[in-house]
Structure formats: structure tokens, C-alpha cells
py3Dmol code that shows the C-alpha trace and the ligand (Angstrom):
import py3Dmol

protein = """\
ATOM      1  CA  MET A   1     216.319 135.699  87.607  1.00  0.00           C
ATOM      2  CA  ARG A   2     216.888 132.334  89.246  1.00  0.00           C
ATOM      3  CA  LYS A   3     217.751 129.553  86.804  1.00  0.00           C
ATOM      4  CA  PRO A   4     215.519 126.503  87.404  1.00  0.00           C
ATOM      5  CA  ILE A   5     217.195 123.426  88.824  1.00  0.00           C
ATOM      6  CA  ILE A   6     215.660 120.006  88.303  1.00  0.00           C
ATOM      7  CA  ALA A   7     217.179 117.033  90.087  1.00  0.00           C
ATOM      8  CA  ALA A   8     216.537 113.303  89.849  1.00  0.00           C
ATOM      9  CA  ASN A   9     216.691 111.441  93.141  1.00  0.00           C
ATOM     10  CA  TRP A  10     217.043 107.782  92.193  1.00  0.00           C
ATOM     11  CA  LYS A  11     217.043 106.651  95.838  1.00  0.00           C
ATOM     12  CA  MET A  12     217.994 102.932  96.077  1.00  0.00           C
ATOM     13  CA  ASN A  13     217.237 102.291  92.400  1.00  0.00           C
ATOM     14  CA  ILE A  14     219.357 101.965  89.237  1.00  0.00           C
ATOM     15  CA  GLY A  15     222.656 100.141  89.497  1.00  0.00           C
ATOM     16  CA  PRO A  16     225.763 100.931  87.420  1.00  0.00           C
ATOM     17  CA  LYS A  17     224.721  98.894  84.345  1.00  0.00           C
ATOM     18  CA  GLU A  18     221.223 100.309  84.168  1.00  0.00           C
ATOM     19  CA  ALA A  19     222.629 103.821  84.642  1.00  0.00           C
ATOM     20  CA  GLU A  20     224.644 103.608  81.422  1.00  0.00           C
ATOM     21  CA  ASP A  21     221.475 102.901  79.403  1.00  0.00           C
ATOM     22  CA  PHE A  22     219.568 105.604  81.224  1.00  0.00           C
ATOM     23  CA  ILE A  23     222.265 108.240  80.644  1.00  0.00           C
ATOM     24  CA  SER A  24     222.639 107.455  76.962  1.00  0.00           C
ATOM     25  CA  SER A  25     218.865 107.702  76.259  1.00  0.00           C
ATOM     26  CA  PHE A  26     218.526 110.701  78.543  1.00  0.00           C
ATOM     27  CA  THR A  27     221.363 112.744  77.067  1.00  0.00           C
ATOM     28  CA  ALA A  28     220.284 111.814  73.528  1.00  0.00           C
ATOM     29  CA  GLY A  29     216.860 113.335  74.236  1.00  0.00           C
ATOM     30  CA  LEU A  30     218.018 116.343  76.248  1.00  0.00           C
ATOM     31  CA  GLY A  31     218.738 118.730  73.351  1.00  0.00           C
ATOM     32  CA  SER A  32     218.711 122.348  74.488  1.00  0.00           C
ATOM     33  CA  LEU A  33     216.784 121.641  77.712  1.00  0.00           C
ATOM     34  CA  SER A  34     220.020 121.778  79.660  1.00  0.00           C
ATOM     35  CA  ASP A  35     220.437 125.429  78.630  1.00  0.00           C
ATOM     36  CA  GLN A  36     217.121 126.271  80.234  1.00  0.00           C
ATOM     37  CA  ALA A  37     217.624 124.537  83.560  1.00  0.00           C
ATOM     38  CA  ASP A  38     220.407 123.071  85.660  1.00  0.00           C
ATOM     39  CA  ILE A  39     219.899 119.319  85.446  1.00  0.00           C
ATOM     40  CA  VAL A  40     221.180 117.063  88.220  1.00  0.00           C
ATOM     41  CA  ILE A  41     221.104 113.290  88.650  1.00  0.00           C
ATOM     42  CA  ALA A  42     221.570 111.728  92.096  1.00  0.00           C
ATOM     43  CA  PRO A  43     222.350 108.010  91.754  1.00  0.00           C
ATOM     44  CA  PRO A  44     223.142 105.627  94.619  1.00  0.00           C
ATOM     45  CA  PHE A  45     226.796 105.928  95.707  1.00  0.00           C
ATOM     46  CA  VAL A  46     227.920 102.787  93.848  1.00  0.00           C
ATOM     47  CA  THR A  47     226.331 104.006  90.613  1.00  0.00           C
ATOM     48  CA  ILE A  48     228.050 107.403  90.662  1.00  0.00           C
ATOM     49  CA  PRO A  49     231.245 106.379  88.791  1.00  0.00           C
ATOM     50  CA  ALA A  50     229.246 104.707  85.991  1.00  0.00           C
ATOM     51  CA  ALA A  51     226.936 107.728  85.701  1.00  0.00           C
ATOM     52  CA  VAL A  52     229.858 110.163  85.570  1.00  0.00           C
ATOM     53  CA  ALA A  53     231.671 108.032  82.975  1.00  0.00           C
ATOM     54  CA  ALA A  54     228.552 107.742  80.791  1.00  0.00           C
ATOM     55  CA  LEU A  55     227.866 111.492  80.695  1.00  0.00           C
ATOM     56  CA  PRO A  56     229.220 113.079  77.514  1.00  0.00           C
ATOM     57  CA  ALA A  57     231.534 116.093  77.920  1.00  0.00           C
ATOM     58  CA  ASN A  58     229.522 119.319  78.214  1.00  0.00           C
ATOM     59  CA  SER A  59     226.248 117.426  78.637  1.00  0.00           C
ATOM     60  CA  GLY A  60     225.033 120.125  81.011  1.00  0.00           C
ATOM     61  CA  VAL A  61     224.084 117.396  83.501  1.00  0.00           C
ATOM     62  CA  SER A  62     225.678 117.352  86.961  1.00  0.00           C
ATOM     63  CA  VAL A  63     225.932 114.446  89.341  1.00  0.00           C
ATOM     64  CA  SER A  64     224.858 114.564  92.966  1.00  0.00           C
ATOM     65  CA  SER A  65     225.080 112.107  95.818  1.00  0.00           C
ATOM     66  CA  GLN A  66     222.035 111.388  97.964  1.00  0.00           C
ATOM     67  CA  ASN A  67     223.870 111.794 101.251  1.00  0.00           C
ATOM     68  CA  VAL A  68     227.326 112.459 102.710  1.00  0.00           C
ATOM     69  CA  SER A  69     229.053 112.000 106.035  1.00  0.00           C
ATOM     70  CA  GLU A  70     229.578 114.927 108.370  1.00  0.00           C
ATOM     71  CA  GLN A  71     232.955 113.350 109.288  1.00  0.00           C
ATOM     72  CA  ASP A  72     236.226 113.709 107.386  1.00  0.00           C
ATOM     73  CA  ASN A  73     237.493 110.126 107.581  1.00  0.00           C
ATOM     74  CA  GLY A  74     238.116 107.321 110.057  1.00  0.00           C
ATOM     75  CA  ALA A  75     236.128 104.620 111.824  1.00  0.00           C
ATOM     76  CA  PHE A  76     232.672 105.363 110.416  1.00  0.00           C
ATOM     77  CA  THR A  77     231.600 102.094 108.816  1.00  0.00           C
ATOM     78  CA  GLY A  78     229.409 102.534 105.771  1.00  0.00           C
ATOM     79  CA  GLU A  79     229.914 106.281 105.483  1.00  0.00           C
ATOM     80  CA  ILE A  80     231.204 108.288 102.491  1.00  0.00           C
ATOM     81  CA  SER A  81     233.142 111.547 102.849  1.00  0.00           C
ATOM     82  CA  THR A  82     232.979 114.770 100.871  1.00  0.00           C
ATOM     83  CA  MET A  83     236.551 114.229  99.650  1.00  0.00           C
ATOM     84  CA  MET A  84     235.645 110.819  98.215  1.00  0.00           C
ATOM     85  CA  LEU A  85     232.743 112.403  96.350  1.00  0.00           C
ATOM     86  CA  LYS A  86     235.001 115.152  95.014  1.00  0.00           C
ATOM     87  CA  GLU A  87     237.317 112.517  93.538  1.00  0.00           C
ATOM     88  CA  LEU A  88     234.341 111.190  91.564  1.00  0.00           C
ATOM     89  CA  PHE A  89     233.477 114.641  90.138  1.00  0.00           C
ATOM     90  CA  VAL A  90     230.274 114.917  92.142  1.00  0.00           C
ATOM     91  CA  ARG A  91     229.012 118.531  92.311  1.00  0.00           C
ATOM     92  CA  TYR A  92     225.858 118.419  94.448  1.00  0.00           C
ATOM     93  CA  VAL A  93     224.873 116.577  97.629  1.00  0.00           C
ATOM     94  CA  ILE A  94     221.308 115.949  98.758  1.00  0.00           C
ATOM     95  CA  ILE A  95     221.244 116.556 102.503  1.00  0.00           C
ATOM     96  CA  GLY A  96     218.440 115.921 104.981  1.00  0.00           C
ATOM     97  CA  HIS A  97     216.000 114.120 102.701  1.00  0.00           C
ATOM     98  CA  SER A  98     212.901 113.201 104.728  1.00  0.00           C
ATOM     99  CA  GLU A  99     213.794 109.506 104.371  1.00  0.00           C
ATOM    100  CA  ARG A 100     217.138 110.252 106.025  1.00  0.00           C
ATOM    101  CA  ARG A 101     215.393 112.252 108.746  1.00  0.00           C
ATOM    102  CA  THR A 102     212.695 109.689 109.522  1.00  0.00           C
ATOM    103  CA  LEU A 103     214.362 106.338 108.755  1.00  0.00           C
ATOM    104  CA  TYR A 104     217.930 107.155 109.800  1.00  0.00           C
ATOM    105  CA  GLY A 105     217.387 109.653 112.578  1.00  0.00           C
ATOM    106  CA  GLU A 106     219.060 112.673 110.990  1.00  0.00           C
ATOM    107  CA  THR A 107     218.414 115.731 113.111  1.00  0.00           C
ATOM    108  CA  ASN A 108     218.639 119.386 112.140  1.00  0.00           C
ATOM    109  CA  ALA A 109     222.017 119.496 113.926  1.00  0.00           C
ATOM    110  CA  ILE A 110     223.422 116.588 111.890  1.00  0.00           C
ATOM    111  CA  ILE A 111     222.057 118.120 108.717  1.00  0.00           C
ATOM    112  CA  ASN A 112     223.672 121.448 109.587  1.00  0.00           C
ATOM    113  CA  ALA A 113     227.019 119.675 110.105  1.00  0.00           C
ATOM    114  CA  LYS A 114     226.664 117.936 106.732  1.00  0.00           C
ATOM    115  CA  ILE A 115     225.828 121.204 104.964  1.00  0.00           C
ATOM    116  CA  LYS A 116     228.913 122.837 106.459  1.00  0.00           C
ATOM    117  CA  LYS A 117     231.092 119.891 105.453  1.00  0.00           C
ATOM    118  CA  ALA A 118     229.737 119.984 101.884  1.00  0.00           C
ATOM    119  CA  ILE A 119     230.341 123.724 101.572  1.00  0.00           C
ATOM    120  CA  ALA A 120     233.897 123.350 102.890  1.00  0.00           C
ATOM    121  CA  ALA A 121     234.532 120.836 100.088  1.00  0.00           C
ATOM    122  CA  ASN A 122     232.950 123.094  97.467  1.00  0.00           C
ATOM    123  CA  LEU A 123     230.018 120.736  96.958  1.00  0.00           C
ATOM    124  CA  LYS A 124     226.591 122.308  96.506  1.00  0.00           C
ATOM    125  CA  PRO A 125     224.045 121.181  99.097  1.00  0.00           C
ATOM    126  CA  ILE A 126     220.461 120.381  98.104  1.00  0.00           C
ATOM    127  CA  PHE A 127     219.040 120.943 101.559  1.00  0.00           C
ATOM    128  CA  CYS A 128     215.693 119.169 102.071  1.00  0.00           C
ATOM    129  CA  ILE A 129     212.965 120.357 104.395  1.00  0.00           C
ATOM    130  CA  GLY A 130     209.264 119.648 104.716  1.00  0.00           C
ATOM    131  CA  GLU A 131     206.442 118.881 107.114  1.00  0.00           C
ATOM    132  CA  THR A 132     204.514 115.683 107.782  1.00  0.00           C
ATOM    133  CA  LEU A 133     200.763 115.569 107.268  1.00  0.00           C
ATOM    134  CA  GLU A 134     200.262 115.483 111.024  1.00  0.00           C
ATOM    135  CA  GLU A 135     202.325 118.654 111.407  1.00  0.00           C
ATOM    136  CA  ARG A 136     200.437 120.422 108.608  1.00  0.00           C
ATOM    137  CA  ASP A 137     197.028 119.370 109.938  1.00  0.00           C
ATOM    138  CA  GLY A 138     198.102 120.344 113.447  1.00  0.00           C
ATOM    139  CA  GLY A 139     198.828 123.921 112.321  1.00  0.00           C
ATOM    140  CA  LYS A 140     202.589 123.450 112.720  1.00  0.00           C
ATOM    141  CA  LEU A 141     203.679 123.969 109.109  1.00  0.00           C
ATOM    142  CA  GLU A 142     205.423 127.295 109.660  1.00  0.00           C
ATOM    143  CA  GLU A 143     206.976 126.309 112.988  1.00  0.00           C
ATOM    144  CA  VAL A 144     208.478 123.150 111.468  1.00  0.00           C
ATOM    145  CA  LEU A 145     209.813 124.858 108.336  1.00  0.00           C
ATOM    146  CA  ARG A 146     211.213 127.742 110.369  1.00  0.00           C
ATOM    147  CA  SER A 147     213.145 125.455 112.701  1.00  0.00           C
ATOM    148  CA  GLN A 148     214.405 123.230 109.881  1.00  0.00           C
ATOM    149  CA  ILE A 149     215.705 126.259 107.956  1.00  0.00           C
ATOM    150  CA  THR A 150     217.051 128.172 110.952  1.00  0.00           C
ATOM    151  CA  GLU A 151     218.855 125.188 112.486  1.00  0.00           C
ATOM    152  CA  GLY A 152     219.970 123.815 109.105  1.00  0.00           C
ATOM    153  CA  LEU A 153     221.578 127.121 108.106  1.00  0.00           C
ATOM    154  CA  GLU A 154     222.990 127.957 111.531  1.00  0.00           C
ATOM    155  CA  GLY A 155     226.503 129.419 111.303  1.00  0.00           C
ATOM    156  CA  ILE A 156     226.579 129.523 107.498  1.00  0.00           C
ATOM    157  CA  SER A 157     227.729 132.814 105.951  1.00  0.00           C
ATOM    158  CA  ALA A 158     225.499 134.747 103.579  1.00  0.00           C
ATOM    159  CA  ASP A 159     227.927 134.134 100.735  1.00  0.00           C
ATOM    160  CA  ASP A 160     227.855 130.381 101.268  1.00  0.00           C
ATOM    161  CA  ALA A 161     224.096 130.306 101.820  1.00  0.00           C
ATOM    162  CA  LYS A 162     223.481 131.816  98.367  1.00  0.00           C
ATOM    163  CA  GLY A 163     224.827 128.682  96.692  1.00  0.00           C
ATOM    164  CA  ILE A 164     222.597 126.307  98.658  1.00  0.00           C
ATOM    165  CA  VAL A 165     219.553 124.843  96.922  1.00  0.00           C
ATOM    166  CA  ILE A 166     216.598 124.269  99.227  1.00  0.00           C
ATOM    167  CA  ALA A 167     214.170 121.464  98.398  1.00  0.00           C
ATOM    168  CA  TYR A 168     210.761 121.947  99.980  1.00  0.00           C
ATOM    169  CA  GLU A 169     209.238 118.482 100.082  1.00  0.00           C
ATOM    170  CA  PRO A 170     206.019 118.005 102.016  1.00  0.00           C
ATOM    171  CA  VAL A 171     206.520 114.494 103.427  1.00  0.00           C
ATOM    172  CA  TRP A 172     202.882 113.558 102.686  1.00  0.00           C
ATOM    173  CA  ALA A 173     203.488 114.179  98.977  1.00  0.00           C
ATOM    174  CA  ILE A 174     206.670 112.119  98.586  1.00  0.00           C
ATOM    175  CA  GLY A 175     206.072 108.902  96.681  1.00  0.00           C
ATOM    176  CA  THR A 176     202.354 109.021  97.461  1.00  0.00           C
ATOM    177  CA  GLY A 177     201.006 110.341  94.165  1.00  0.00           C
ATOM    178  CA  ARG A 178     199.479 113.150  96.234  1.00  0.00           C
ATOM    179  CA  VAL A 179     200.983 116.387  94.969  1.00  0.00           C
ATOM    180  CA  ALA A 180     200.639 119.685  96.835  1.00  0.00           C
ATOM    181  CA  THR A 181     198.425 122.093  94.904  1.00  0.00           C
ATOM    182  CA  SER A 182     200.402 124.821  93.210  1.00  0.00           C
ATOM    183  CA  GLU A 183     198.868 127.257  95.692  1.00  0.00           C
ATOM    184  CA  GLN A 184     199.906 125.183  98.738  1.00  0.00           C
ATOM    185  CA  ALA A 185     203.397 124.798  97.297  1.00  0.00           C
ATOM    186  CA  GLN A 186     203.745 128.491  96.418  1.00  0.00           C
ATOM    187  CA  ASP A 187     202.587 129.543  99.908  1.00  0.00           C
ATOM    188  CA  ALA A 188     205.133 127.228 101.541  1.00  0.00           C
ATOM    189  CA  HIS A 189     207.919 128.351  99.204  1.00  0.00           C
ATOM    190  CA  ALA A 190     207.183 132.031  99.843  1.00  0.00           C
ATOM    191  CA  PHE A 191     207.247 131.310 103.573  1.00  0.00           C
ATOM    192  CA  CYS A 192     210.575 129.450 103.271  1.00  0.00           C
ATOM    193  CA  ARG A 193     212.044 132.380 101.345  1.00  0.00           C
ATOM    194  CA  SER A 194     210.901 134.777 104.067  1.00  0.00           C
ATOM    195  CA  VAL A 195     212.621 132.622 106.696  1.00  0.00           C
ATOM    196  CA  VAL A 196     215.823 132.564 104.616  1.00  0.00           C
ATOM    197  CA  ALA A 197     215.569 136.380 104.546  1.00  0.00           C
ATOM    198  CA  ASP A 198     215.239 136.456 108.351  1.00  0.00           C
ATOM    199  CA  VAL A 199     218.234 134.159 108.798  1.00  0.00           C
ATOM    200  CA  CYS A 200     220.576 135.251 105.987  1.00  0.00           C
ATOM    201  CA  GLY A 201     219.211 138.543 104.652  1.00  0.00           C
ATOM    202  CA  ASP A 202     217.147 139.591 101.656  1.00  0.00           C
ATOM    203  CA  GLU A 203     219.876 139.291  99.070  1.00  0.00           C
ATOM    204  CA  VAL A 204     220.420 135.625  99.913  1.00  0.00           C
ATOM    205  CA  ALA A 205     216.670 134.956  99.985  1.00  0.00           C
ATOM    206  CA  GLN A 206     216.275 136.375  96.489  1.00  0.00           C
ATOM    207  CA  ALA A 207     219.231 134.369  95.164  1.00  0.00           C
ATOM    208  CA  VAL A 208     218.489 130.997  96.754  1.00  0.00           C
ATOM    209  CA  ARG A 209     216.713 128.471  94.574  1.00  0.00           C
ATOM    210  CA  ILE A 210     213.875 126.539  96.185  1.00  0.00           C
ATOM    211  CA  GLN A 211     212.819 123.308  94.515  1.00  0.00           C
ATOM    212  CA  TYR A 212     209.493 121.587  95.067  1.00  0.00           C
ATOM    213  CA  GLY A 213     209.501 117.836  95.656  1.00  0.00           C
ATOM    214  CA  GLY A 214     206.621 115.410  96.076  1.00  0.00           C
ATOM    215  CA  SER A 215     205.000 113.409  93.273  1.00  0.00           C
ATOM    216  CA  MET A 216     206.137 115.891  90.623  1.00  0.00           C
ATOM    217  CA  LYS A 217     205.607 114.656  87.073  1.00  0.00           C
ATOM    218  CA  ALA A 218     205.132 115.955  83.551  1.00  0.00           C
ATOM    219  CA  ASP A 219     201.429 116.660  84.239  1.00  0.00           C
ATOM    220  CA  ASN A 220     201.984 119.039  87.146  1.00  0.00           C
ATOM    221  CA  ALA A 221     205.552 120.336  86.655  1.00  0.00           C
ATOM    222  CA  GLY A 222     204.563 123.247  84.389  1.00  0.00           C
ATOM    223  CA  GLU A 223     202.011 124.658  86.797  1.00  0.00           C
ATOM    224  CA  LEU A 224     204.302 124.219  89.801  1.00  0.00           C
ATOM    225  CA  LEU A 225     207.290 125.918  88.172  1.00  0.00           C
ATOM    226  CA  ALA A 226     205.089 128.775  86.948  1.00  0.00           C
ATOM    227  CA  GLN A 227     204.750 129.862  90.598  1.00  0.00           C
ATOM    228  CA  PRO A 228     206.990 132.803  91.439  1.00  0.00           C
ATOM    229  CA  ASP A 229     208.835 131.124  94.318  1.00  0.00           C
ATOM    230  CA  ILE A 230     209.201 127.640  92.829  1.00  0.00           C
ATOM    231  CA  ASP A 231     212.575 127.374  91.128  1.00  0.00           C
ATOM    232  CA  GLY A 232     212.716 123.726  90.181  1.00  0.00           C
ATOM    233  CA  GLY A 233     211.996 120.207  91.311  1.00  0.00           C
ATOM    234  CA  LEU A 234     213.493 117.311  93.219  1.00  0.00           C
ATOM    235  CA  VAL A 235     211.996 114.290  91.539  1.00  0.00           C
ATOM    236  CA  GLY A 236     211.827 110.695  92.749  1.00  0.00           C
ATOM    237  CA  GLY A 237     209.497 108.292  90.925  1.00  0.00           C
ATOM    238  CA  ALA A 238     209.217 110.251  87.680  1.00  0.00           C
ATOM    239  CA  SER A 239     213.010 110.363  87.319  1.00  0.00           C
ATOM    240  CA  LEU A 240     213.497 106.604  87.113  1.00  0.00           C
ATOM    241  CA  GLN A 241     212.783 106.347  83.373  1.00  0.00           C
ATOM    242  CA  ALA A 242     214.763 108.566  80.999  1.00  0.00           C
ATOM    243  CA  GLN A 243     211.668 109.469  78.952  1.00  0.00           C
ATOM    244  CA  SER A 244     209.465 110.387  81.908  1.00  0.00           C
ATOM    245  CA  PHE A 245     212.240 112.575  83.347  1.00  0.00           C
ATOM    246  CA  LEU A 246     212.733 114.236  79.945  1.00  0.00           C
ATOM    247  CA  ASP A 247     208.960 114.817  79.653  1.00  0.00           C
ATOM    248  CA  LEU A 248     208.923 116.377  83.103  1.00  0.00           C
ATOM    249  CA  ILE A 249     211.827 118.708  82.304  1.00  0.00           C
ATOM    250  CA  SER A 250     210.222 119.793  79.011  1.00  0.00           C
ATOM    251  CA  ALA A 251     206.965 120.526  80.813  1.00  0.00           C
ATOM    252  CA  ALA A 252     208.754 122.415  83.563  1.00  0.00           C
ATOM    253  CA  VAL A 253     210.905 124.878  81.601  1.00  0.00           C
TER     254      VAL A 253
END
"""
ligand_1 = """\
10
PEP
C 211.850 112.573 96.543
O 212.234 111.473 96.831
O 212.570 113.532 96.831
C 210.567 112.723 95.861
C 210.085 113.914 95.729
O 209.950 111.559 95.438
P 208.643 111.473 94.495
O 208.880 112.393 93.321
O 208.568 110.038 94.089
O 207.468 111.907 95.312
"""
view = py3Dmol.view(width=600, height=400)
view.addModel(protein, "pdb")
view.setStyle({"model": 0}, {"cartoon": {"style": "trace"}})
view.addModel(ligand_1, "xyz")
view.setStyle({"model": 1}, {"stick": {}})
view.zoomTo()
view.show()
């Protein structure tokens, strides 16, 4: 049994002050939901310390960053290293989000380097993949997902790969209000799992959790997570208000 994992990606929203209010309402409403799913919040870098400080002990909520450098340290203006994140008690790192791929030129090779760096620091990667609408309509869905997974996981041992969370996020569904049908999502997730099996073996494929991302909300989360290969969600818009994120988690688990 794979435990669901539901992560909030705040993107460039919610500063340190606002995060304190969010975390106090969110944790007050969480109750036993954190026993049923791993809950993760990914604030902007500058908000991470405030979010960590506001989380009560044993809240069952982990903090993630939205990105990390593939370098250790040095002359890399504007970058943040894995070791800096470790000092802040960050546990997860989102790597290869489609906005990083398309707006900031992150390639599969860069993403692979970041995944390796995160694993070396004992941070858990949330490794994002997904096709554009053009690629889907052009019949390239499987080719794109296969190369993203194969190149992203290149050189990673089976043991390490088991701890990676994959987020399948069709780019056309991110922030658009257009959610993949549960059937489209399940088909893509099953395909991703089969590629993980090809690359890392069956045992890893069965252990790896694959989140869906793309306009997930309380209305569709239940149906999506009921699919056999959908093990959680990476949530943008619906994670920006404590109540809507709580509603989504309740619907999902
Ligand atoms: C995301 O940013 O990863 C995402 C899925 O956003 P949204 O839920 O807003 O589509």
C-alpha cells in the first residue's frame, strides 16, 4: 500500500507573515487527516523559516522547497543549496516543475543533477514531469514522459529511486482550470509506472508514489485519488487558502 502524499505548491505566493496565519488555521483544521496522508507545504524560499517555525511539533506536515541548486556552493548568484535547505529542516524538494522547465530552461540533465544532489543530502525529491497540449495532441505523450523519466532518473540506484515522489502534471492542466479526466490521468500514471519499472525495476515501480497535478481541487480530488495509480496530488491554486487545501485533502483521502 502506498500512503497518499498531498503537497501544496505555493509558487511565488504567501510571504512569511501570511504563512503564519495560514499554518495556524491549517493545522487547527487538520485533525487526523495527517495520519491518512503525508502532507507537504512548499513555500517560497524566504517563507520557509516562518513556515517551519509556525508548524507545531508533530503536526504531521513537512516542508518542501520549490527548487534547489545542483551546485554545492560558490559563485551562483540567486541560487540555494541543499545544505542550506537542510539547515532549515526542509524535507522535500520540488524538482523540474514545468514552470522551471519552460520559463527557466531546466533540461532533463539539469533536473537529473538536482535529483542526485537532493538525494545525496537526504532530501526527498518531488520530481515533476508532464506533456504540453501540443505534445499530447501530436501523439507524443508517451515519448515525452519516457524521456523525462529515463533521463531524470539516470544513474540513480533502485534504493534511492524508491524514495522519490513523481508528480505527473500535464502542462495544459496547470493553473488553467482544465483538469485531466480521471481516465486520462490514470492512463498516464500507469504508463509512468511502467517506465519506472523499465528503468529501475518492478519493486521500485510498485513503491514509488505518483502524484497528479493540474487544477486539482476538492471537487475532483476524490475521483482522481480513487484511481489505482494515483497516489496523491501536487496542488497549486487550491492550496493558497487553508480551508480550500483542507477541503481538498478531506476529499482526497
Ligand atoms: C502546480 O503548480 O503544480 C499545479 C498543479 O497548479 P494548479 O493546481 O494551480 O493547476
